[in-house]
C-alpha positions in Angstrom: 14.8 13.8 2.0 15.3 10.3 0.5 13.2 7.6 2.0 13.8 3.9 1.8 11.0 1.3 1.3 10.1 -1.1 4.1 8.0 -4.2 3.2 5.8 -5.3 6.1 4.7 -8.9 6.6 1.0 -8.1 6.0 2.0 -6.3 2.7 4.0 -9.3 1.5 1.1 -11.7 2.4 -1.5 -9.5 0.5 0.8 -9.2 -2.5 1.4 -12.9 -2.6 -2.4 -13.6 -2.6 -3.1 -11.1 -5.3 -0.3 -12.4 -7.5 -2.3 -15.5 -8.1 -5.1 -13.6 -9.7 -3.2 -10.6 -11.1 0.2 -11.8 -12.5 1.4 -8.3 -13.4 0.8 -6.8 -9.9 4.6 -6.9 -9.1 5.4 -4.5 -11.9 2.4 -2.3 -11.1 3.5 -2.0 -7.5 7.1 -1.3 -8.5 5.9 1.6 -10.6 3.9 2.9 -7.6 7.0 2.6 -5.5 9.0 4.7 -8.0 6.4 7.4 -7.7 6.5 7.2 -3.9 10.2 7.8 -3.9 9.7 11.1 -5.7 6.4 12.1 -3.8 6.2 10.2 -0.5 3.1 12.1 0.6 1.2 11.6 -2.6 -1.4 9.2 -1.2 -4.6 10.4 0.4 -4.3 10.6 4.2 -6.8 8.2 5.8 -8.7 10.0 8.6 -8.5 8.9 12.2 -5.2 7.0 11.6 -1.6 7.8 12.7 -0.7 8.9 9.2 -1.7 5.9 7.0 -2.0 6.9 3.4 -3.8 5.2 0.5 -2.5 5.3 -3.1 -4.4 4.3 -6.2 -2.3 2.0 -8.4 -3.5 1.1 -11.9 -3.6 -2.5 -12.8 -2.1 -4.0 -16.0 -4.4 -7.0 -15.7 -7.6 -5.0 -15.4 -8.8 -2.6 -18.1 -10.2 -0.2 -15.5 -7.4 2.3 -14.9 -6.7 3.7 -11.4 -10.3 3.6 -10.2 -10.6 -0.2 -10.6 -7.0 -1.1 -9.9 -5.3 -1.6 -6.6 -5.1 0.3 -3.4 -1.7 0.5 -1.6 -1.8 1.4 2.1 1.4 2.8 3.5 2.8 4.7 6.4 5.5 7.4 6.3 7.9 7.0 9.2 9.8 10.2 9.3 12.0 9.2 12.2 13.3 6.0 10.5 13.3 7.7 7.1 11.1 4.8 5.8 7.9 4.3 3.7 6.3 1.3 5.3 4.1 -0.6 2.8 1.3 -2.0 4.9 -1.2 -3.7 2.6 -2.4 -3.9 -1.0 -5.8 -4.9 -2.2 -7.8 -5.0 -5.4 -10.6 -2.6 -5.6 -13.0 -4.9 -7.6 -12.6 -7.5 -4.8 -12.7 -5.3 -1.8 -14.2 -1.8 -1.5 -12.2 -0.5 1.6 -10.6 -1.6 4.8 -12.4 -0.8 8.0 -10.9 1.5 10.6 -10.4 -1.6 12.8 -8.5 -3.5 10.1 -6.2 -0.5 9.5 -5.5 -0.2 13.2 -4.7 -3.9 13.4 -2.3 -3.6 10.4 -0.5 -0.7 12.0 -0.3 -2.5 15.3 1.1 -5.6 13.7 3.7 -3.7 11.7 4.8 -1.6 14.7 5.3 -4.8 16.7 7.5 -6.2 13.9 10.1 -3.5 14.5 
């Protein structure tokens, strides 16, 4: 099954913020998207969510590999055949998103549609 990529408003905002500090983030995320096209369920399923997944994305601007790079949160929407990119954050700046923050993101994205 071929999925298409859907960019949510929260994702676009977070990417824009990170671009100021990490100029290569665009190409890093594009590489991750290519991988998601081939393996949509590659990311780790976040417990207690409606299918939100988290994918490690290495950063070209940080010499830390995947562990210290970015985290890409996304949702597989099987009905709409879409991989919805929810949010991206830099691991050195932020450890994790809380359950409440993830729920808020999902709610905002579902209201967009």
